[in-house]
N, C-alpha and C positions, 0 to 999 in steps of 0.2 A: 474768055468763054463765057458767053451768057447762059443763065440758068437754065434755058430751055435747050440749049446744045450740051449743057452739062449732064443733062437725064437721057443722052441719047449715045448709043454705041456710034461708032463712024458706019455701021452697015444700017443703022435706022432700027434696028431690035432694042426693046425698050429696057432699059438699063436701071437698076434699082439702087445698088451700092455705089453713088458717087460721092465723091469727096464733100458735098454740101448735105447730101444725106447723112453721112457719117457725122457731119458737124452738128445737123440737129438733133441724132439719137444722142452723142455726148452732151448737148446742151440740155436736154430733156431729163437725162440722167443725174445732171447736177442738180437742176431746179427740184427735181422729184426728190433727191437726197435730201435737201434743205427742209422741203415740207414734211416728209414723214418723219423725220429726226425730231424737227422741233414739236411736232403734234405728238410725238412719244414723249418729249422731255418737258414740255412747257408747264403743264399743270404741276408736275412735281416741282419744277423750279420755283414756280410762284408761292407753292406751300413753304418750301424751305428758306428762301430767301425774305419774302412778305410776311409768312404766318398767316395766309388767308385760308378759310375753310375749303373742304376739296370740292363742295358744289359750286363756289365761285372760283376757284382755280382752274374749273374746267373752262371758263369763259375766254382765260390765257389762250389755250389751244383753239377753242369754235371761233374766237374773234378773227383769225386769220380768214377761215371760209368767208366769214362775212365779208370783209374786206375785199376778197376775190369775186365775189357774188355782184358787190356794189361796181366794179369796175367792168364786170361782163355784160353789164346792162348797155354800157356805151361803147365799149372796145370794138365791137362788130362793125359798128356803123363807122367809125372813126378810123378803122384799121389802115384803110387804102387811102386816106386823106394824109395821115401821119407818116405812113411808109411802114411797110413790116419791118425791115431791118433796123429802122430809125426807132420805132417802137420797143422793139427786141433789146436794143443797147440802152434806152433809156430806162426801160423796166429792170434791166439786169444791174444796172449801176445802182439803182435805189435798192434792188434786193440785196445787194452786196453790201451796202451802207447799211442797212438794217441789220446784218447779219453782224456787223461791226459793233453796232450801237447797242445790242443787247445788256453788255456789263455795265453800261451807264445809265441803265434805268434806276430811278430813284424812289419809285414806288409803284404799286400795283396798277394804278391808272395810267401812267407813263408806260408801263409795259404793255396794257391791252392796246393803248394808242399805237405803240410800235407795231405790235401783231396786226391791227389794223392795215397801216401802211404796208406793212411787209406782205400781207395778203393783198393789197391791190396791185402790188407789182407782180406778185405772183399770177394774178388773173390777166394782167396785160401780157405778160410774158407767153404764158399759156396759150393764150388765143392766137397772138401774133405767130407763135412756133407751129402749132398746130396747123393753122390756115396754110402756112408756108410748106408745110411738109406735104398737104394734100395737093398743092399745085407742083410741087416738086417731083413726086413720083409719078410714073407713068401711070395713065388712067387705066390701062390693061392690069396693073399690078398694085391699084388703090388699095385693096383690102390687106394685100400681104404686107405693104409698104407700113400702112397705118400700123399693122400689127407687131412688126419689128420694132416700130417706134415707139408704142406702148410698152414693148417687152424691156425697155430701159427704166420706166417708173415701176415696173413689177421688180425687177434686179433690187431696186431702192428700197421696196416696201420690205424686202427679207433684211436689206443689210442696216438700213436706218436705225430701226428701232435696237438693234445690237450696239450701233455706235452709239447711240444715245446711253445704253445702260452702262456699258464698258468704260467707257470716256469718263462720264460723270463720277462712277465709283471709282476709279482708279486715279483721276486727276483733276476732277471737281469741273463746275460749270465752264469754266474758261475753255477748257479744252473742248467742250462741246461746241463752244461759239468760233472756235478757230477752226473746227471741222466743217462745220456749216460754211464758214466764209472761204475755205478753199474749195468746197464743192461749187460756191456761186462763182469763184474766179475761173473754175474749169468751165463752168456754162457760158460765161461772159468771152473766154477765149475762142472757144468753140463757135460760137456767133460772129466774132471778129473775123474768123477764117473763112466762113461759109458765106456762099452767095444764095441768096432766097430770092424767089419770083416776086417781083411787084406787080401791081396793077394800077393804072391810072384811073381815076374815077371820070365819068362822063360829064360832060356840061350840066345834064339835068340834075346829076348828084350834086354836083357843085351849088347848083341854084337852092337846093333845099337842105343843104349842109348843117344849117341852124336848125331845122325842125326835128323835132325828135316824136315819132307816132309810134304807137305798138309795133307795126311792121318794120321797125328801125331797130326793134330789140330783139323780136322773136320773128324768124323767118317762117312763113306760114307753109313752106314746102317742106322745110326740115324740121317743123314743130310736130306731126304726127309719129314719127318714129322716136323723137325725143321724150314724147309722153309715154311712150313704151318704156324708155329707159327710166322716167320717174316713178313708174311702178315697180320695175326690176330692182332699181336702186333702193327704193324703201325697204324691200326684202332683205337686201344686203345688209343695210343699216341696222336692221333688227339683229341679225345675227352678229355684227361687230358688237353693238353695245352691249347687248344680254348674255352673250356665250358664256363671260367668266363666272356670272353670278348663278345662272344657270346649272352649269357643269359643278360649281361649288356645290350647289344644293344636293347634288347627286353623290357627291363624295368623289367626283374625278378630277382633282386638284391640277394635276398636271397635264391635262387633257387639252386644254384651252390654248397653252401656249405651242402645244404640238401641231394643233389643229391651224394655226395662222402658218406654220411652215409649210404643211401640206397643203394650204389654201394659194400661198405664194407659188409653189412648186407647180400646182395644177393651172394656175394662171400663165406663169411663165411657158409651160409646155402649150398651151392652146395658141399662145399668139405666135407660136414659130411656125405654126403649119395651118390654122384655119383661115387666115385671111388667103393663101394662095386657093384653097378649096373654094372659098367665095367668091374670088375673082374666075375661076375655070368652070366652077359647076352652078354658079347662082346662089343668091341670098338665103332660099329656104333651105337649101342642101345642109347650111350649117346651122342656121337659125333655131330650127325647129329640135334638132338632137341638143343643141345648148342648152335653151328652155327646158329641156325633158330633164336633163342633168341636174341643173341649177334646183328644178322642183323636187328632185330625187333627194338632194343634199339637205334640202330643208325639213322633208319627211323624216330623214334618215336623225336627223338634230334632234326631232321632236321626241323621238322613240330611243335615242341612244343611252346603253347602259354599259357598254364597254368601251375602252379606248379606241379600237381598232375600227369601230363604228365611227367615231368622231372624226379620225384621220380619213377613213373613206369618204365622209363626208366634206371634209376639208378639200380633197384633191377634186371631187366632183363638183364643189361649190366654185372654186378657182376655176376650172375648165369651162362651167356654165356662165357664171356672171363675168369672168376675165374675159372670154371669148364674145359675149353679147354686146359690152360696152364698144369696143371698137368696131365692131360689124354693123351696130345700129349709126355710129359716127359717119361711117363710109357711106351707108344708105341715105343719111340725110343729109350730105354734103354733095352728094350725087343728084339727089333729087332738087336741090337748089340750084337756082342760076348763077352761072360762074361771077357775077359780080356783085353776089351776094354772100359769098363763101366766108367771110369774116362774120356776117349776122349768123350764118347757119352754123358755124363753129361755136360761137359764144351761144346760141340755142340749145345746143347739145349740152355745154357744160352747165347751163343754169338748170335745165331740169335734173341733170345729175346732182348737183348739189342740193337742189329743192328735195329731191327724193331722200338724199343722206339725210337732211336735215328734220323733215316731217315724220319719217319711217321711226324714229325711236319715240317719238312723242304720241303718234297713234297706236302705235303696237304696245307701247309701254302701259298704257290705260286697260291693256287686256290682260295683263298678267295677275292682277288681283282676282279676277273673274275666273280665269281659265287656266292659270296656271302658265309656266313655262313650256309645256308639251302643248296646250292649246293654243299657245301665243305662235310658235314655230309651225303649227299647221295653218294658222291664219295667214302666215309669211308664204307658205306654200299654195294656199288659195290665191293669193295676191300674186304670186308668180304665174298662176295659170290664167288668171284675168290677163295678163300681160300678154301671154301666148296669143288669147283670144283678140285683145287690142291690135297685136301686130298684125295679125292674118287680115283683119277687117281694114286696116290703114295702108299695108303693104303688101303682105305675104300673097293673098291671092291674086293680086296683079304683077306679083314679081315674074321678070323672064328669068327662064333657066339659061346656062350656058355661059359662055366668055363673055366677060366684060368687054365692050367696045375701047378701042385704043383711041 
């Protein structure tokens, strides 16, 4: 059965939960579990094993993101030349190998080098897997499908840090590395079992395959919603980076950990229903309320003096940003031409990575001037600007109603 046949019922009604879609969801869960577990644990591992300072140890975590970003620059262009499943298999084999090699690193430099390679494998696998899913699900249920697909990574966001803390505390570092190796095997096995849509590049694409222009890195049709995501993601990064110290300053020691549990719960909740609403009632029906909730959560964090306010902000922020990210992704790939789906996908992720990278730097400069309250209010202003940008680049021209099949 071909991938096209696999995603249709015999009566031609659009079917979402096919074996191949299940395989993609399981693969995303495994890959995301490795990502979030190592991001949580790697700085501590660098300090404990190699004795580096905390500021330097953070690069053991962030170098993974750098590796992913480097690969995404070219993976969109060459995705269909390599083949989606072939790239997935190559990337996941390297991904698994990196998990197994962590205990063999001999100094901090080798650890950072391995993290770069691991991130590159993650970037290649993520681009190929997401592009495959966008083509795999019926167009009429695209937002719903991408939302469910993203829920797999949301679940790992809650479980990964817990696994890192418990396994390292009870059994040591090797247990963490065996755990992520198992998650990598799960992802690789799922991809081996799945059938993923492929696209044959045109003769014109073959003729210019060795040329790399700006349009081969960033898709002009997908870029406007991706720029909206860049603004929103910078606000999200400010929350993640500074929340612990902000709440500690206010004497709310336990509130930060509870916030992220609430955040993950809100994110999982929205990804289970928002996509279906976007497909049936149009982009603006979900995007505008999601932005409003995200901005409200930032304002609540700016003034929070009680734990329940922090928890409420976590739920609202998870619903807001957790829904905005896949919704903008669907908007971007739907605006793009079918033959540029891979580039549109990498455009989305590059802007997401850029927002997460620059947000802490830009807004961190405000803290000595306006404090954490002022910084979170500035994040809320940035969220408001992202709504304005969304309306200008897409919202005012968005068509209401059911997404065509």
